Steps between C-alpha positions, in 0.01 A plus 500: 500500500318775684544833320659775703267777606597847379666730751256734669523855373393792717366780285569855608204708622653841433770666295751776562506783246859623498398821326699725273789533741619304802687802641299665780653843438347506149147409605408852614596642162313223319191557714493872424570446129236233443243680714536809279487288185187320618323824593580645156380177336173493693420869459597511132312191387190572707500855367508376140203272568313789665571740214395251231180404681402862565545637146265382228742621231735219608244224449694336217672160462847646556411652839287200595806277467716760674263502799526120518878521477509756783283275717724199434817702564364625833399147607834352388695747715257461792549123497875522567615837637286536820610156622864590443453832685329319789787251522755781518299695758432203730846344450323174417562323171268204550205420276272202551461234233132590420585874483793422272277307260239778511758767422639289216152445354423871481851582377460269200138604453577871469834438327329304221231766478765770465675316217183428304358851545817658364461281190131595473592868512753442222223344290277798576769743375555281193132517405486876571796573270452229240121534463405846635174521305377162625641528851170544681345214303786258563549593865135450589386490864458123472856448375638734765314304764646173371854642477480631855290227664665200333839555666338509845362147454818367339714649778279344765530154343877515448571639847281239665679225306836634622379482860354150466823368347702668774278371781595139419869569562680434829734756655713323758835678480584867522206739529690816404376673184761739353233746394271768642180313408394143423595442139475166325857440384670551841240273662558219250868499597403427862285196420615153603283332235514490122405834342519399134126546441511843662795613292339379177180686588698815585672495159171429323320786673795735450491423130126567489470816709846658455662389175181483291369847597848644451525355148149628421599845623812502284291394198237766566760771535666388177165555325455830685837629383418404142166680526658808656763527230219523244356810669577791263545779756788518746270626775274201450791258531626680810159486666461129421845418637428703813179306558685168503830600660364495857356152453820375338710617796273302733537193278881513510508548878249227584590224255874560524496412870242219496672318214826517695337334802274232349647414159877536543697187599545450874877494451505873421253599775600594852295595804617860471397522133162342571428745782609798292282388208205438733529854638483632144176326400322495839587849627673722244273421203171560689651819647604638161175400332310821598790725398562330166136515395396833654796728435488429127122496470325835460153349548592352838667822615196701393265263682719510812497882506122497454461256791725708728318823411167331567613384844645842585183682394275260688706531821498880483 
């Protein structure tokens, strides 16, 4: 018997990003809102990097990691928001297949970087509070370079693997993505071929770069709380808690939303919940990052005032 040839499948060449809302009367409001949020995100994070790089008093591991986090937050927002704003402005929701894969690569690249850097900053605070006398020895320039540079290489490898696994899939049905950018989970639902390998890899990576850092952060903060409670003076305990409170708020906001998207069962996830969670960790978190770290940090505020005064005096 002659085996039957498989039915030809025509793969789609572009996708339609449905966006946050399919109601045209809401798009003007969304455009204005996300444009303001993106401007605040860009200005705030770039300003933090400028302040840290221009003040030698901030050349410490904590601010080195903060500058990296600001860079990643700016890039993460830039990867998704401008495309959404352009789609709203031009009334076109199409994105080509290569552009979709490119956007997804950089989304996972900077998303993984964000997750790992938050965990690295938790470790930095743990060493500073747990071993204050040996902090500069433990957090040596070499270790700081490894803690900051290692995630860049790991993120590149994982993101590239995501794209290579996705490129082998065939999309022959609907090309509508119920999202405002190309995310992995909505795309897998559109595939006509088996996505088991992709889903296994997604869960494995989510366990590595979301669950594992989150558990490490919880463990480090447990040790931090124990160390703080041993501080004899109330002012010392208050200062130590204040140092970590800003970072802890970022941890709750970031990991609370990413865990809901990538580790919760698909039965409890909806397109609306996924889009709302994505807005939190791709737009809101990078936007709040400068405020959380600068408003509660006297060194950053002092350096910012010094930079402004220097610019004003030089211009006059």
